Every structure is written in C-alpha cells, then in structure tokens.
C-alpha positions as CSV (number, residue, x, y, z in Angstrom):
1,M,-0.2,0.0,0.0
2,K,1.1,3.4,-0.7
3,R,2.1,5.6,2.0
4,T,-0.1,8.6,1.0
5,K,-3.0,6.7,1.2
6,Q,-2.4,6.3,4.9
7,I,-2.4,10.3,5.5
8,N,-5.5,11.7,6.6
9,L,-5.4,15.1,4.4
10,T,-8.7,16.2,5.8
11,A,-7.0,16.5,9.4
12,M,-4.1,18.3,8.3
13,R,-5.6,21.0,6.4
14,K,-6.2,24.1,8.4
15,A,-9.8,25.5,8.6
16,V,-10.0,29.1,7.5
17,S,-12.9,31.2,8.8
18,S,-14.9,33.5,6.4
19,K,-14.1,36.4,9.3
20,S,-10.2,35.9,8.8
21,V,-10.8,36.2,4.7
22,A,-12.8,39.3,4.9
23,L,-10.4,40.9,7.3
24,A,-7.4,40.1,4.9
25,G,-9.4,41.4,1.9
26,T,-10.1,44.6,3.9
27,L,-6.5,45.2,4.8
28,L,-5.3,44.5,1.2
29,I,-7.9,46.8,-0.3
30,A,-6.9,49.5,2.3
31,G,-3.3,49.1,1.7
32,C,-3.4,49.5,-1.9
33,G,-5.8,52.4,-2.1
34,S,-3.8,54.7,0.6
35,S,-0.5,55.0,-1.3
36,N,-1.8,55.8,-5.1
37,Q,-2.7,59.2,-6.9
38,E,-4.0,59.9,-10.0
39,A,-1.3,61.7,-12.4
40,V,-1.1,63.0,-15.9
41,I,1.7,62.7,-18.3
42,Y,2.6,65.6,-20.6
43,S,4.9,65.3,-23.7
44,T,5.3,69.1,-24.1
45,V,4.5,72.4,-22.4
46,E,1.7,72.9,-24.9
47,Q,0.0,69.9,-24.2
48,C,0.0,70.7,-20.2
49,V,-1.3,74.5,-21.2
50,A,-4.0,73.1,-23.5
51,E,-5.4,71.1,-20.7
52,S,-4.9,73.9,-18.0
53,P,-5.0,77.2,-19.8
54,D,-4.7,79.2,-16.8
55,S,-1.6,77.4,-15.6
56,R,1.0,78.3,-18.5
57,V,3.5,79.6,-15.9
58,E,3.1,76.5,-13.8
59,C,3.3,74.2,-16.9
60,E,6.6,76.1,-17.8
61,K,8.1,75.6,-14.4
62,A,7.2,72.0,-14.2
63,Y,8.7,71.3,-17.6
64,D,12.0,73.3,-16.8
65,N,12.1,71.2,-13.1
66,A,11.8,68.1,-15.1
67,V,14.6,68.8,-17.4
68,A,16.9,69.9,-14.6
69,E,15.7,66.2,-12.8
70,A,16.4,64.4,-15.9
71,E,19.7,65.8,-16.3
72,R,20.6,64.8,-12.8
73,T,18.9,61.3,-12.7
74,A,18.7,60.0,-16.2
75,P,21.0,57.0,-17.0
76,K,24.4,58.4,-18.5
77,Y,26.1,56.6,-21.5
78,S,29.8,57.3,-22.4
79,S,28.7,57.5,-26.3
80,Q,25.8,58.4,-28.4
81,R,25.7,55.0,-29.8
82,A,25.5,53.3,-26.4
83,C,22.6,55.4,-25.6
84,E,20.8,54.9,-28.8
85,M,21.1,50.9,-28.6
86,E,18.9,51.3,-25.5
87,F,16.4,54.1,-26.2
88,G,16.3,54.2,-30.3
89,Y,18.0,56.2,-33.1
90,R,17.9,60.2,-32.4
91,Q,16.4,59.4,-29.0
92,C,19.6,60.8,-27.2
93,A,21.7,63.9,-26.7
94,Q,24.5,65.1,-24.7
95,S,24.3,66.1,-21.3
96,Q,24.0,69.9,-20.8
97,S,26.7,69.9,-18.1
98,N,29.4,69.4,-20.8
99,S,30.4,66.1,-18.9
100,G,30.8,64.2,-22.1
101,W,27.9,62.0,-21.2
102,F,25.0,61.1,-23.6
103,L,21.5,60.8,-21.8
104,P,18.3,59.8,-23.2
105,A,15.9,62.7,-24.5
106,L,13.3,63.8,-22.0
107,G,10.1,62.1,-23.5
108,G,7.7,64.0,-21.1
109,F,6.7,64.7,-17.5
110,M,4.5,63.7,-14.9
111,V,2.6,65.7,-12.3
112,G,0.5,64.4,-9.6
113,R,-3.3,65.4,-9.1
114,L,-4.1,67.0,-5.7
115,A,-6.8,66.1,-3.3
116,G,-8.4,69.5,-4.2
117,G,-8.7,68.6,-8.1
118,G,-5.4,70.6,-9.2
119,Y,-2.2,69.5,-10.2
120,N,1.1,69.5,-8.2
121,Y,3.5,71.0,-11.0
122,G,6.2,71.5,-8.0
123,R,7.7,68.2,-8.1
124,P,7.2,66.7,-11.8
125,S,8.8,63.3,-12.6
126,P,10.6,63.1,-15.7
127,L,9.9,60.5,-18.2
128,F,11.8,58.9,-21.1
129,G,10.6,57.1,-23.9
130,Y,11.5,53.6,-23.9
131,R,10.3,51.5,-26.7
132,N,6.6,52.0,-26.4
133,S,6.5,52.8,-22.8
134,W,7.1,55.8,-20.3
135,I,10.1,55.1,-18.1
136,G,11.2,56.8,-15.0
137,A,14.9,57.5,-13.9
138,D,14.9,54.5,-11.7
139,G,13.7,52.0,-14.5
140,T,9.8,52.0,-13.2
141,S,7.6,51.6,-16.4
142,Y,4.3,54.0,-16.4
143,G,2.6,52.0,-19.1
144,S,2.1,52.5,-22.8
145,R,3.2,56.0,-24.5
146,A,-0.3,56.4,-25.4
147,N,-1.6,56.5,-22.0
148,R,-1.4,59.8,-20.3
149,R,-3.5,59.5,-17.2
150,V,-2.1,57.0,-14.6
151,N,-2.6,56.1,-10.9
152,V,1.0,55.8,-9.5
153,S,2.4,55.1,-6.0
154,K,3.2,58.3,-4.3
155,E,6.8,57.2,-4.4
156,A,6.6,58.2,-8.1
157,F,7.4,61.7,-7.1
158,K,10.1,61.2,-4.5
159,S,13.4,62.6,-5.5
160,K,15.7,60.1,-7.3
161,P,19.4,59.5,-6.5
162,T,21.8,61.3,-8.7
163,T,23.2,59.5,-11.5
164,A,27.1,59.5,-11.2
165,R,28.3,57.1,-13.3
166,T,27.9,55.7,-16.9
167,I,25.9,52.5,-17.7
168,S,27.3,50.0,-20.2
169,R,25.2,49.0,-23.0
170,G,22.4,46.9,-22.1
171,G,22.5,48.0,-18.4
172,F,19.4,50.3,-18.2
173,G,17.4,47.8,-20.2
174,S,18.6,45.1,-17.6
175,K,17.3,47.4,-15.0
176,I,13.9,47.8,-16.4
177,Q,13.6,44.0,-17.0
178,A,14.8,43.5,-13.5
179,K,12.3,46.0,-11.9
180,S,9.2,44.8,-14.1
181,S,9.7,41.1,-13.3
182,W,10.5,41.8,-9.5
183,G,7.5,44.4,-9.5
184,S,4.9,41.9,-11.5
185,S,2.8,41.2,-9.0
186,R,3.1,45.0,-7.7
187,S,2.2,46.2,-11.2
188,R,-1.6,45.6,-10.3
189,G,-1.5,48.7,-8.3
190,F,-1.0,50.9,-11.3
191,S,-3.7,51.2,-13.6
192,F,-3.5,52.9,-16.9
193,G,-6.2,55.1,-18.5
194,G,-6.4,57.0,-21.8
C-alpha cells in the first residue's frame, strides 16, 4: 500500500474562517488604495497648457524642473551610440553639463493630481520614451506612451538619486527588465487610462 493513502489530508488542512478572509481582503484593499494617486503625463508644455489654460507659468516651471531632474537622474552613457542602442535612434543627446555623457531625451513629465482637483506642478517626474513605454529614471514603467492618465504610487514623485556613473550598453534595459519582473505582482497597483 502507498504511504500517501495512509495520510489523513482532511485532518491536516487548516480551517480558514470567513471572518479571517474578510479581514485579509479589507487590509489588502486599504493598503493598496492609500498610497496611490492620480497623475497625468505631458509630452510638451503646450499639451499641459491646452489642458490647463490658466496654468502656463506652472506648466513651464514643471517642464524646466523635469529637464533639470532628468539631467541629474537619467541613465548616463559614454557614447551616443551606446545610449541609442537602449533608447533608439535620435532618442539621445549630449548632457547639458558638458560632462561628455549622453542621456536619453526627455520624453515627457508627470505631475500628480492634488486632493482638491488641481495638479502639483512643483515636483514633476521626468519620463523617457523606452520602446513604447514611459519609463522613469529609476527604471519604473508607467505603461504605454499612448496613455496619459495613470494611477501611481506616491513614491513616483520622491527625489531620485543622482546618477554619477555611466551605464554600459544593456545596463538600463536590464534594470527595467529586473524591475518589471520584480514588480509584476505589484504592477496591479498601477492602472492605466487614456
């Protein structure tokens, strides 16, 4: 006789009450909803102004802040060719700091929506076009470039570390792949709308 037939599986199973399942569901929902916020992605200042005509100064300032943040935090490459191998032809430019580094071109900037309905233009997040996706400086994907409205973690607007070294060819792509596979279960917290 096989040993598995002698084991009483029913006795070994743990009973799960409906009360503990309901509590776990409530905690999961509360945990997910509390750290997300709505955000909008603009490719240009004019796109921002078209949506918020009274906010031209704020849109221009958000764009300028995103450019400065991108210069500080973007992946840096020792040659234009190495950068273009990752981001595509004509998608890279030499750093404005005259350091000799090449950076991916700023594809857009993301601003968070405030609880009162307006947008927080003060701390935009620079985004880069990586294939058909919006990618942050830390390798986080914000979905298809066709999407402009996203729900993101509040972490998306926290300051990123300064990039001080160049990345070898394939380095940033590897970072994106690792982040997307590591965060695949977490990616359900992001929702993309058009």
